[in-house]
HTML snippet that shows the backbone in 3Dmol.js (N, CA, C, O; Angstrom):
<script src="https://3Dmol.org/build/3Dmol-min.js"></script>
<div id="view" style="width:600px;height:400px;position:relative"></div>
<script>
const pdb = `
ATOM      1  N   MET A   1       3.048  16.766 -14.850  1.00  0.00           N
ATOM      2  CA  MET A   1       3.180  18.201 -14.803  1.00  0.00           C
ATOM      3  C   MET A   1       3.820  18.685 -16.099  1.00  0.00           C
ATOM      4  O   MET A   1       4.699  18.019 -16.646  1.00  0.00           O
ATOM      5  N   THR A   2       3.398  19.797 -16.571  1.00  0.00           N
ATOM      6  CA  THR A   2       3.891  20.288 -17.845  1.00  0.00           C
ATOM      7  C   THR A   2       4.988  21.331 -17.721  1.00  0.00           C
ATOM      8  O   THR A   2       5.565  21.732 -18.731  1.00  0.00           O
ATOM      9  N   SER A   3       5.288  21.777 -16.517  1.00  0.00           N
ATOM     10  CA  SER A   3       6.247  22.858 -16.346  1.00  0.00           C
ATOM     11  C   SER A   3       7.682  22.421 -16.578  1.00  0.00           C
ATOM     12  O   SER A   3       8.558  23.267 -16.759  1.00  0.00           O
ATOM     13  N   GLY A   4       7.947  21.107 -16.577  1.00  0.00           N
ATOM     14  CA  GLY A   4       9.305  20.634 -16.742  1.00  0.00           C
ATOM     15  C   GLY A   4      10.072  20.636 -15.429  1.00  0.00           C
ATOM     16  O   GLY A   4      11.238  20.242 -15.398  1.00  0.00           O
ATOM     17  N   THR A   5       9.449  21.068 -14.358  1.00  0.00           N
ATOM     18  CA  THR A   5      10.073  21.132 -13.046  1.00  0.00           C
ATOM     19  C   THR A   5       9.385  20.147 -12.119  1.00  0.00           C
ATOM     20  O   THR A   5       8.158  20.121 -12.022  1.00  0.00           O
ATOM     21  N   GLU A   6      10.177  19.344 -11.446  1.00  0.00           N
ATOM     22  CA  GLU A   6       9.642  18.390 -10.479  1.00  0.00           C
ATOM     23  C   GLU A   6       9.001  19.150  -9.328  1.00  0.00           C
ATOM     24  O   GLU A   6       9.636  20.011  -8.720  1.00  0.00           O
ATOM     25  N   THR A   7       7.746  18.836  -9.027  1.00  0.00           N
ATOM     26  CA  THR A   7       7.023  19.534  -7.956  1.00  0.00           C
ATOM     27  C   THR A   7       6.817  18.653  -6.729  1.00  0.00           C
ATOM     28  O   THR A   7       6.040  18.995  -5.837  1.00  0.00           O
ATOM     29  N   GLY A   8       7.510  17.527  -6.685  1.00  0.00           N
ATOM     30  CA  GLY A   8       7.365  16.610  -5.558  1.00  0.00           C
ATOM     31  C   GLY A   8       7.702  17.228  -4.222  1.00  0.00           C
ATOM     32  O   GLY A   8       7.193  16.792  -3.189  1.00  0.00           O
ATOM     33  N   GLY A   9       8.560  18.244  -4.226  1.00  0.00           N
ATOM     34  CA  GLY A   9       8.881  18.920  -2.977  1.00  0.00           C
ATOM     35  C   GLY A   9       7.678  19.622  -2.381  1.00  0.00           C
ATOM     36  O   GLY A   9       7.572  19.761  -1.163  1.00  0.00           O
ATOM     37  N   VAL A  10       6.778  20.064  -3.234  1.00  0.00           N
ATOM     38  CA  VAL A  10       5.563  20.752  -2.782  1.00  0.00           C
ATOM     39  C   VAL A  10       4.538  19.732  -2.292  1.00  0.00           C
ATOM     40  O   VAL A  10       3.947  19.909  -1.227  1.00  0.00           O
ATOM     41  N   THR A  11       4.327  18.673  -3.058  1.00  0.00           N
ATOM     42  CA  THR A  11       3.282  17.700  -2.733  1.00  0.00           C
ATOM     43  C   THR A  11       3.767  16.589  -1.817  1.00  0.00           C
ATOM     44  O   THR A  11       2.961  15.925  -1.166  1.00  0.00           O
ATOM     45  N   GLY A  12       5.079  16.383  -1.762  1.00  0.00           N
ATOM     46  CA  GLY A  12       5.615  15.264  -0.993  1.00  0.00           C
ATOM     47  C   GLY A  12       5.559  13.958  -1.761  1.00  0.00           C
ATOM     48  O   GLY A  12       5.858  12.898  -1.211  1.00  0.00           O
ATOM     49  N   THR A  13       5.179  14.026  -3.027  1.00  0.00           N
ATOM     50  CA  THR A  13       5.057  12.855  -3.891  1.00  0.00           C
ATOM     51  C   THR A  13       5.717  13.178  -5.229  1.00  0.00           C
ATOM     52  O   THR A  13       5.363  14.174  -5.859  1.00  0.00           O
ATOM     53  N   PRO A  14       6.664  12.363  -5.673  1.00  0.00           N
ATOM     54  CA  PRO A  14       7.286  12.631  -6.975  1.00  0.00           C
ATOM     55  C   PRO A  14       6.236  12.721  -8.078  1.00  0.00           C
ATOM     56  O   PRO A  14       5.223  12.023  -8.039  1.00  0.00           O
ATOM     57  N   ASP A  15       6.483  13.582  -9.054  1.00  0.00           N
ATOM     58  CA  ASP A  15       5.515  13.797 -10.131  1.00  0.00           C
ATOM     59  C   ASP A  15       5.069  12.494 -10.781  1.00  0.00           C
ATOM     60  O   ASP A  15       3.876  12.305 -11.019  1.00  0.00           O
ATOM     61  N   LYS A  16       6.006  11.589 -11.073  1.00  0.00           N
ATOM     62  CA  LYS A  16       5.623  10.350 -11.757  1.00  0.00           C
ATOM     63  C   LYS A  16       4.641   9.539 -10.920  1.00  0.00           C
ATOM     64  O   LYS A  16       3.739   8.909 -11.472  1.00  0.00           O
ATOM     65  N   ASP A  17       4.799   9.543  -9.612  1.00  0.00           N
ATOM     66  CA  ASP A  17       3.858   8.830  -8.739  1.00  0.00           C
ATOM     67  C   ASP A  17       2.542   9.584  -8.632  1.00  0.00           C
ATOM     68  O   ASP A  17       1.465   8.989  -8.678  1.00  0.00           O
ATOM     69  N   TYR A  18       2.640  10.896  -8.490  1.00  0.00           N
ATOM     70  CA  TYR A  18       1.433  11.731  -8.428  1.00  0.00           C
ATOM     71  C   TYR A  18       0.614  11.556  -9.697  1.00  0.00           C
ATOM     72  O   TYR A  18      -0.607  11.409  -9.637  1.00  0.00           O
ATOM     73  N   ASN A  19       1.282  11.571 -10.843  1.00  0.00           N
ATOM     74  CA  ASN A  19       0.590  11.428 -12.122  1.00  0.00           C
ATOM     75  C   ASN A  19      -0.104  10.077 -12.216  1.00  0.00           C
ATOM     76  O   ASN A  19      -1.208   9.989 -12.754  1.00  0.00           O
ATOM     77  N   LEU A  20       0.515   9.036 -11.710  1.00  0.00           N
ATOM     78  CA  LEU A  20      -0.091   7.709 -11.715  1.00  0.00           C
ATOM     79  C   LEU A  20      -1.313   7.670 -10.793  1.00  0.00           C
ATOM     80  O   LEU A  20      -2.341   7.089 -11.141  1.00  0.00           O
ATOM     81  N   ILE A  21      -1.197   8.286  -9.631  1.00  0.00           N
ATOM     82  CA  ILE A  21      -2.345   8.370  -8.712  1.00  0.00           C
ATOM     83  C   ILE A  21      -3.480   9.145  -9.372  1.00  0.00           C
ATOM     84  O   ILE A  21      -4.640   8.739  -9.301  1.00  0.00           O
ATOM     85  N   TRP A  22      -3.140  10.262 -10.014  1.00  0.00           N
ATOM     86  CA  TRP A  22      -4.153  11.059 -10.714  1.00  0.00           C
ATOM     87  C   TRP A  22      -4.841  10.224 -11.787  1.00  0.00           C
ATOM     88  O   TRP A  22      -6.065  10.268 -11.917  1.00  0.00           O
ATOM     89  N   TYR A  23      -4.064   9.464 -12.556  1.00  0.00           N
ATOM     90  CA  TYR A  23      -4.614   8.658 -13.639  1.00  0.00           C
ATOM     91  C   TYR A  23      -5.628   7.644 -13.107  1.00  0.00           C
ATOM     92  O   TYR A  23      -6.709   7.484 -13.674  1.00  0.00           O
ATOM     93  N   VAL A  24      -5.278   6.967 -12.027  1.00  0.00           N
ATOM     94  CA  VAL A  24      -6.199   5.987 -11.440  1.00  0.00           C
ATOM     95  C   VAL A  24      -7.479   6.678 -10.992  1.00  0.00           C
ATOM     96  O   VAL A  24      -8.577   6.189 -11.257  1.00  0.00           O
ATOM     97  N   GLU A  25      -7.341   7.806 -10.316  1.00  0.00           N
ATOM     98  CA  GLU A  25      -8.527   8.536  -9.852  1.00  0.00           C
ATOM     99  C   GLU A  25      -9.378   8.993 -11.029  1.00  0.00           C
ATOM    100  O   GLU A  25     -10.605   8.910 -10.967  1.00  0.00           O
ATOM    101  N   ALA A  26      -8.755   9.471 -12.095  1.00  0.00           N
ATOM    102  CA  ALA A  26      -9.499   9.937 -13.262  1.00  0.00           C
ATOM    103  C   ALA A  26     -10.260   8.777 -13.914  1.00  0.00           C
ATOM    104  O   ALA A  26     -11.411   8.938 -14.320  1.00  0.00           O
ATOM    105  N   CYS A  27      -9.620   7.620 -14.013  1.00  0.00           N
ATOM    106  CA  CYS A  27     -10.296   6.450 -14.590  1.00  0.00           C
ATOM    107  C   CYS A  27     -11.495   6.031 -13.745  1.00  0.00           C
ATOM    108  O   CYS A  27     -12.570   5.753 -14.275  1.00  0.00           O
ATOM    109  N   LEU A  28     -11.304   5.989 -12.429  1.00  0.00           N
ATOM    110  CA  LEU A  28     -12.401   5.603 -11.538  1.00  0.00           C
ATOM    111  C   LEU A  28     -13.536   6.617 -11.583  1.00  0.00           C
ATOM    112  O   LEU A  28     -14.710   6.246 -11.610  1.00  0.00           O
ATOM    113  N   SER A  29     -13.185   7.882 -11.589  1.00  0.00           N
ATOM    114  CA  SER A  29     -14.187   8.938 -11.663  1.00  0.00           C
ATOM    115  C   SER A  29     -14.969   8.850 -12.972  1.00  0.00           C
ATOM    116  O   SER A  29     -16.187   9.025 -12.990  1.00  0.00           O
ATOM    117  N   ASN A  30     -14.263   8.579 -14.056  1.00  0.00           N
ATOM    118  CA  ASN A  30     -14.911   8.455 -15.356  1.00  0.00           C
ATOM    119  C   ASN A  30     -15.876   7.268 -15.374  1.00  0.00           C
ATOM    120  O   ASN A  30     -16.986   7.377 -15.895  1.00  0.00           O
ATOM    121  N   ALA A  31     -15.454   6.135 -14.803  1.00  0.00           N
ATOM    122  CA  ALA A  31     -16.331   4.961 -14.750  1.00  0.00           C
ATOM    123  C   ALA A  31     -17.597   5.272 -13.963  1.00  0.00           C
ATOM    124  O   ALA A  31     -18.690   4.855 -14.345  1.00  0.00           O
ATOM    125  N   LEU A  32     -17.448   5.995 -12.878  1.00  0.00           N
ATOM    126  CA  LEU A  32     -18.599   6.365 -12.065  1.00  0.00           C
ATOM    127  C   LEU A  32     -19.520   7.322 -12.809  1.00  0.00           C
ATOM    128  O   LEU A  32     -20.738   7.140 -12.799  1.00  0.00           O
ATOM    129  N   ARG A  33     -18.961   8.330 -13.448  1.00  0.00           N
ATOM    130  CA  ARG A  33     -19.748   9.309 -14.211  1.00  0.00           C
ATOM    131  C   ARG A  33     -20.497   8.620 -15.367  1.00  0.00           C
ATOM    132  O   ARG A  33     -21.652   8.938 -15.647  1.00  0.00           O
ATOM    133  N   LEU A  34     -19.826   7.685 -16.019  1.00  0.00           N
ATOM    134  CA  LEU A  34     -20.454   6.984 -17.132  1.00  0.00           C
ATOM    135  C   LEU A  34     -21.671   6.179 -16.692  1.00  0.00           C
ATOM    136  O   LEU A  34     -22.583   5.956 -17.489  1.00  0.00           O
ATOM    137  N   GLU A  35     -21.699   5.744 -15.442  1.00  0.00           N
ATOM    138  CA  GLU A  35     -22.869   5.011 -14.942  1.00  0.00           C
ATOM    139  C   GLU A  35     -24.116   5.888 -15.020  1.00  0.00           C
ATOM    140  O   GLU A  35     -25.191   5.410 -15.381  1.00  0.00           O
ATOM    141  N   THR A  36     -23.977   7.153 -14.686  1.00  0.00           N
ATOM    142  CA  THR A  36     -25.099   8.096 -14.803  1.00  0.00           C
ATOM    143  C   THR A  36     -25.516   8.240 -16.260  1.00  0.00           C
ATOM    144  O   THR A  36     -26.707   8.245 -16.572  1.00  0.00           O
ATOM    145  N   TYR A  37     -24.544   8.356 -17.143  1.00  0.00           N
ATOM    146  CA  TYR A  37     -24.843   8.512 -18.567  1.00  0.00           C
ATOM    147  C   TYR A  37     -25.509   7.261 -19.133  1.00  0.00           C
ATOM    148  O   TYR A  37     -26.393   7.353 -19.984  1.00  0.00           O
ATOM    149  N   ILE A  38     -25.084   6.096 -18.658  1.00  0.00           N
ATOM    150  CA  ILE A  38     -25.710   4.839 -19.089  1.00  0.00           C
ATOM    151  C   ILE A  38     -27.168   4.815 -18.645  1.00  0.00           C
ATOM    152  O   ILE A  38     -28.051   4.451 -19.422  1.00  0.00           O
ATOM    153  N   GLN A  39     -27.416   5.196 -17.418  1.00  0.00           N
ATOM    154  CA  GLN A  39     -28.790   5.214 -16.916  1.00  0.00           C
ATOM    155  C   GLN A  39     -29.653   6.193 -17.705  1.00  0.00           C
ATOM    156  O   GLN A  39     -30.818   5.907 -17.984  1.00  0.00           O
ATOM    157  N   ASP A  40     -29.093   7.341 -18.065  1.00  0.00           N
ATOM    158  CA  ASP A  40     -29.832   8.314 -18.879  1.00  0.00           C
ATOM    159  C   ASP A  40     -30.194   7.710 -20.230  1.00  0.00           C
ATOM    160  O   ASP A  40     -31.328   7.838 -20.694  1.00  0.00           O
ATOM    161  N   ALA A  41     -29.226   7.053 -20.856  1.00  0.00           N
ATOM    162  CA  ALA A  41     -29.464   6.458 -22.172  1.00  0.00           C
ATOM    163  C   ALA A  41     -30.450   5.296 -22.080  1.00  0.00           C
ATOM    164  O   ALA A  41     -31.281   5.117 -22.970  1.00  0.00           O
ATOM    165  N   GLU A  42     -30.366   4.514 -21.021  1.00  0.00           N
ATOM    166  CA  GLU A  42     -31.318   3.416 -20.828  1.00  0.00           C
ATOM    167  C   GLU A  42     -32.731   3.956 -20.653  1.00  0.00           C
ATOM    168  O   GLU A  42     -33.684   3.393 -21.192  1.00  0.00           O
ATOM    169  N   ARG A  43     -32.867   5.030 -19.913  1.00  0.00           N
ATOM    170  CA  ARG A  43     -34.177   5.638 -19.715  1.00  0.00           C
ATOM    171  C   ARG A  43     -34.775   6.079 -21.046  1.00  0.00           C
ATOM    172  O   ARG A  43     -35.984   5.982 -21.254  1.00  0.00           O
ATOM    173  N   ASP A  44     -33.917   6.564 -21.949  1.00  0.00           N
ATOM    174  CA  ASP A  44     -34.371   6.987 -23.281  1.00  0.00           C
ATOM    175  C   ASP A  44     -34.398   5.841 -24.288  1.00  0.00           C
ATOM    176  O   ASP A  44     -34.713   6.040 -25.461  1.00  0.00           O
ATOM    177  N   LYS A  45     -34.063   4.635 -23.815  1.00  0.00           N
ATOM    178  CA  LYS A  45     -34.053   3.438 -24.659  1.00  0.00           C
ATOM    179  C   LYS A  45     -33.147   3.591 -25.883  1.00  0.00           C
ATOM    180  O   LYS A  45     -33.480   3.136 -26.977  1.00  0.00           O
ATOM    181  N   ASP A  46     -31.992   4.241 -25.678  1.00  0.00           N
ATOM    182  CA  ASP A  46     -31.013   4.454 -26.742  1.00  0.00           C
ATOM    183  C   ASP A  46     -29.890   3.430 -26.575  1.00  0.00           C
ATOM    184  O   ASP A  46     -28.866   3.702 -25.949  1.00  0.00           O
ATOM    185  N   THR A  47     -30.110   2.252 -27.150  1.00  0.00           N
ATOM    186  CA  THR A  47     -29.174   1.151 -26.941  1.00  0.00           C
ATOM    187  C   THR A  47     -27.796   1.411 -27.549  1.00  0.00           C
ATOM    188  O   THR A  47     -26.796   0.905 -27.040  1.00  0.00           O
ATOM    189  N   GLU A  48     -27.729   2.185 -28.622  1.00  0.00           N
ATOM    190  CA  GLU A  48     -26.419   2.505 -29.211  1.00  0.00           C
ATOM    191  C   GLU A  48     -25.563   3.289 -28.230  1.00  0.00           C
ATOM    192  O   GLU A  48     -24.376   3.006 -28.067  1.00  0.00           O
ATOM    193  N   VAL A  49     -26.163   4.269 -27.581  1.00  0.00           N
ATOM    194  CA  VAL A  49     -25.419   5.083 -26.617  1.00  0.00           C
ATOM    195  C   VAL A  49     -25.098   4.250 -25.378  1.00  0.00           C
ATOM    196  O   VAL A  49     -24.007   4.370 -24.819  1.00  0.00           O
ATOM    197  N   VAL A  50     -26.028   3.413 -24.947  1.00  0.00           N
ATOM    198  CA  VAL A  50     -25.778   2.529 -23.810  1.00  0.00           C
ATOM    199  C   VAL A  50     -24.558   1.662 -24.109  1.00  0.00           C
ATOM    200  O   VAL A  50     -23.656   1.550 -23.278  1.00  0.00           O
ATOM    201  N   ASP A  51     -24.529   1.057 -25.278  1.00  0.00           N
ATOM    202  CA  ASP A  51     -23.398   0.193 -25.648  1.00  0.00           C
ATOM    203  C   ASP A  51     -22.085   0.966 -25.674  1.00  0.00           C
ATOM    204  O   ASP A  51     -21.070   0.488 -25.166  1.00  0.00           O
ATOM    205  N   LEU A  52     -22.102   2.142 -26.257  1.00  0.00           N
ATOM    206  CA  LEU A  52     -20.898   2.971 -26.320  1.00  0.00           C
ATOM    207  C   LEU A  52     -20.398   3.295 -24.917  1.00  0.00           C
ATOM    208  O   LEU A  52     -19.211   3.137 -24.629  1.00  0.00           O
ATOM    209  N   PHE A  53     -21.293   3.747 -24.046  1.00  0.00           N
ATOM    210  CA  PHE A  53     -20.886   4.136 -22.708  1.00  0.00           C
ATOM    211  C   PHE A  53     -20.456   2.933 -21.877  1.00  0.00           C
ATOM    212  O   PHE A  53     -19.551   3.051 -21.050  1.00  0.00           O
ATOM    213  N   ARG A  54     -21.084   1.779 -22.080  1.00  0.00           N
ATOM    214  CA  ARG A  54     -20.647   0.572 -21.357  1.00  0.00           C
ATOM    215  C   ARG A  54     -19.227   0.180 -21.774  1.00  0.00           C
ATOM    216  O   ARG A  54     -18.415  -0.215 -20.936  1.00  0.00           O
ATOM    217  N   LYS A  55     -18.935   0.292 -23.066  1.00  0.00           N
ATOM    218  CA  LYS A  55     -17.575  -0.014 -23.537  1.00  0.00           C
ATOM    219  C   LYS A  55     -16.580   0.985 -22.960  1.00  0.00           C
ATOM    220  O   LYS A  55     -15.493   0.601 -22.529  1.00  0.00           O
ATOM    221  N   ALA A  56     -16.941   2.243 -22.949  1.00  0.00           N
ATOM    222  CA  ALA A  56     -16.067   3.271 -22.386  1.00  0.00           C
ATOM    223  C   ALA A  56     -15.858   3.044 -20.892  1.00  0.00           C
ATOM    224  O   ALA A  56     -14.757   3.227 -20.372  1.00  0.00           O
ATOM    225  N   GLN A  57     -16.921   2.646 -20.217  1.00  0.00           N
ATOM    226  CA  GLN A  57     -16.827   2.374 -18.786  1.00  0.00           C
ATOM    227  C   GLN A  57     -15.888   1.184 -18.530  1.00  0.00           C
ATOM    228  O   GLN A  57     -15.076   1.217 -17.606  1.00  0.00           O
ATOM    229  N   ALA A  58     -16.004   0.156 -19.338  1.00  0.00           N
ATOM    230  CA  ALA A  58     -15.115  -1.005 -19.202  1.00  0.00           C
ATOM    231  C   ALA A  58     -13.661  -0.596 -19.435  1.00  0.00           C
ATOM    232  O   ALA A  58     -12.767  -1.050 -18.722  1.00  0.00           O
ATOM    233  N   ASP A  59     -13.425   0.252 -20.420  1.00  0.00           N
ATOM    234  CA  ASP A  59     -12.066   0.744 -20.676  1.00  0.00           C
ATOM    235  C   ASP A  59     -11.547   1.542 -19.491  1.00  0.00           C
ATOM    236  O   ASP A  59     -10.379   1.417 -19.123  1.00  0.00           O
ATOM    237  N   SER A  60     -12.403   2.361 -18.891  1.00  0.00           N
ATOM    238  CA  SER A  60     -11.997   3.149 -17.734  1.00  0.00           C
ATOM    239  C   SER A  60     -11.664   2.245 -16.554  1.00  0.00           C
ATOM    240  O   SER A  60     -10.683   2.475 -15.847  1.00  0.00           O
ATOM    241  N   ARG A  61     -12.475   1.225 -16.345  1.00  0.00           N
ATOM    242  CA  ARG A  61     -12.191   0.276 -15.256  1.00  0.00           C
ATOM    243  C   ARG A  61     -10.872  -0.442 -15.504  1.00  0.00           C
ATOM    244  O   ARG A  61     -10.075  -0.633 -14.586  1.00  0.00           O
ATOM    245  N   LYS A  62     -10.650  -0.838 -16.760  1.00  0.00           N
ATOM    246  CA  LYS A  62      -9.407  -1.529 -17.110  1.00  0.00           C
ATOM    247  C   LYS A  62      -8.215  -0.611 -16.854  1.00  0.00           C
ATOM    248  O   LYS A  62      -7.214  -1.045 -16.284  1.00  0.00           O
ATOM    249  N   GLY A  63      -8.309   0.645 -17.267  1.00  0.00           N
ATOM    250  CA  GLY A  63      -7.233   1.593 -17.024  1.00  0.00           C
ATOM    251  C   GLY A  63      -6.961   1.766 -15.543  1.00  0.00           C
ATOM    252  O   GLY A  63      -5.807   1.832 -15.120  1.00  0.00           O
ATOM    253  N   ALA A  64      -8.020   1.839 -14.759  1.00  0.00           N
ATOM    254  CA  ALA A  64      -7.859   1.972 -13.308  1.00  0.00           C
ATOM    255  C   ALA A  64      -7.169   0.750 -12.729  1.00  0.00           C
ATOM    256  O   ALA A  64      -6.276   0.883 -11.893  1.00  0.00           O
ATOM    257  N   GLU A  65      -7.569  -0.433 -13.161  1.00  0.00           N
ATOM    258  CA  GLU A  65      -6.958  -1.662 -12.643  1.00  0.00           C
ATOM    259  C   GLU A  65      -5.484  -1.743 -13.028  1.00  0.00           C
ATOM    260  O   GLU A  65      -4.649  -2.122 -12.207  1.00  0.00           O
ATOM    261  N   LEU A  66      -5.161  -1.390 -14.264  1.00  0.00           N
ATOM    262  CA  LEU A  66      -3.757  -1.390 -14.688  1.00  0.00           C
ATOM    263  C   LEU A  66      -2.949  -0.379 -13.880  1.00  0.00           C
ATOM    264  O   LEU A  66      -1.837  -0.669 -13.439  1.00  0.00           O
ATOM    265  N   GLY A  67      -3.512   0.797 -13.694  1.00  0.00           N
ATOM    266  CA  GLY A  67      -2.836   1.826 -12.920  1.00  0.00           C
ATOM    267  C   GLY A  67      -2.658   1.423 -11.469  1.00  0.00           C
ATOM    268  O   GLY A  67      -1.602   1.661 -10.883  1.00  0.00           O
ATOM    269  N   LYS A  68      -3.686   0.811 -10.880  1.00  0.00           N
ATOM    270  CA  LYS A  68      -3.589   0.379  -9.487  1.00  0.00           C
ATOM    271  C   LYS A  68      -2.517  -0.697  -9.328  1.00  0.00           C
ATOM    272  O   LYS A  68      -1.764  -0.690  -8.354  1.00  0.00           O
ATOM    273  N   ALA A  69      -2.452  -1.613 -10.281  1.00  0.00           N
ATOM    274  CA  ALA A  69      -1.442  -2.673 -10.207  1.00  0.00           C
ATOM    275  C   ALA A  69      -0.031  -2.081 -10.281  1.00  0.00           C
ATOM    276  O   ALA A  69       0.855  -2.482  -9.527  1.00  0.00           O
ATOM    277  N   LEU A  70       0.166  -1.141 -11.178  1.00  0.00           N
ATOM    278  CA  LEU A  70       1.478  -0.509 -11.304  1.00  0.00           C
ATOM    279  C   LEU A  70       1.806   0.296 -10.053  1.00  0.00           C
ATOM    280  O   LEU A  70       2.927   0.235  -9.548  1.00  0.00           O
ATOM    281  N   LEU A  71       0.844   1.039  -9.563  1.00  0.00           N
ATOM    282  CA  LEU A  71       1.052   1.831  -8.357  1.00  0.00           C
ATOM    283  C   LEU A  71       1.366   0.917  -7.176  1.00  0.00           C
ATOM    284  O   LEU A  71       2.266   1.200  -6.386  1.00  0.00           O
ATOM    285  N   ARG A  72       0.624  -0.174  -7.060  1.00  0.00           N
ATOM    286  CA  ARG A  72       0.835  -1.128  -5.963  1.00  0.00           C
ATOM    287  C   ARG A  72       2.258  -1.686  -6.011  1.00  0.00           C
ATOM    288  O   ARG A  72       2.930  -1.768  -4.982  1.00  0.00           O
ATOM    289  N   SER A  73       2.714  -2.066  -7.198  1.00  0.00           N
ATOM    290  CA  SER A  73       4.058  -2.636  -7.308  1.00  0.00           C
ATOM    291  C   SER A  73       5.116  -1.606  -6.963  1.00  0.00           C
ATOM    292  O   SER A  73       6.140  -1.949  -6.374  1.00  0.00           O
ATOM    293  N   ARG A  74       4.892  -0.372  -7.313  1.00  0.00           N
ATOM    294  CA  ARG A  74       5.877   0.669  -7.004  1.00  0.00           C
ATOM    295  C   ARG A  74       5.871   1.022  -5.528  1.00  0.00           C
ATOM    296  O   ARG A  74       6.926   1.276  -4.947  1.00  0.00           O
ATOM    297  N   LEU A  75       4.702   1.042  -4.920  1.00  0.00           N
ATOM    298  CA  LEU A  75       4.619   1.342  -3.497  1.00  0.00           C
ATOM    299  C   LEU A  75       5.201   0.211  -2.655  1.00  0.00           C
ATOM    300  O   LEU A  75       5.687   0.432  -1.546  1.00  0.00           O
ATOM    301  N   ASP A  76       5.143  -1.011  -3.203  1.00  0.00           N
ATOM    302  CA  ASP A  76       5.712  -2.162  -2.519  1.00  0.00           C
ATOM    303  C   ASP A  76       7.213  -2.279  -2.764  1.00  0.00           C
ATOM    304  O   ASP A  76       7.861  -3.199  -2.265  1.00  0.00           O
ATOM    305  N   GLY A  77       7.760  -1.345  -3.534  1.00  0.00           N
ATOM    306  CA  GLY A  77       9.191  -1.358  -3.797  1.00  0.00           C
ATOM    307  C   GLY A  77       9.581  -2.159  -5.013  1.00  0.00           C
ATOM    308  O   GLY A  77      10.764  -2.401  -5.254  1.00  0.00           O
ATOM    309  N   GLY A  78       8.570  -2.582  -5.798  1.00  0.00           N
ATOM    310  CA  GLY A  78       8.864  -3.416  -6.976  1.00  0.00           C
ATOM    311  C   GLY A  78       9.116  -2.569  -8.135  1.00  0.00           C
ATOM    312  O   GLY A  78       9.382  -3.076  -9.224  1.00  0.00           O
TER     313      GLY A  78
END
`;
const viewer = $3Dmol.createViewer("view");
viewer.addModel(pdb, "pdb");
viewer.setStyle({}, {cartoon: {color: "spectrum"}});
viewer.zoomTo();
viewer.render();
</script>
């Protein structure tokens, strides 16, 4: 949150946890969206764009996995 004020009272989730949940969702959503873009590029036989989007998709998956691991450890009390 950019307001400088903790909004966890409204959401029931502290901002730092909410932000981590948001990050994981954004990474997963991006990986899913990129699959459509990869298919579009494959249909047009544009291997450069396919390669770029596959790398971006892998980065998004990696970010999601890192975020999930951190979230899991925090939810488990670690």
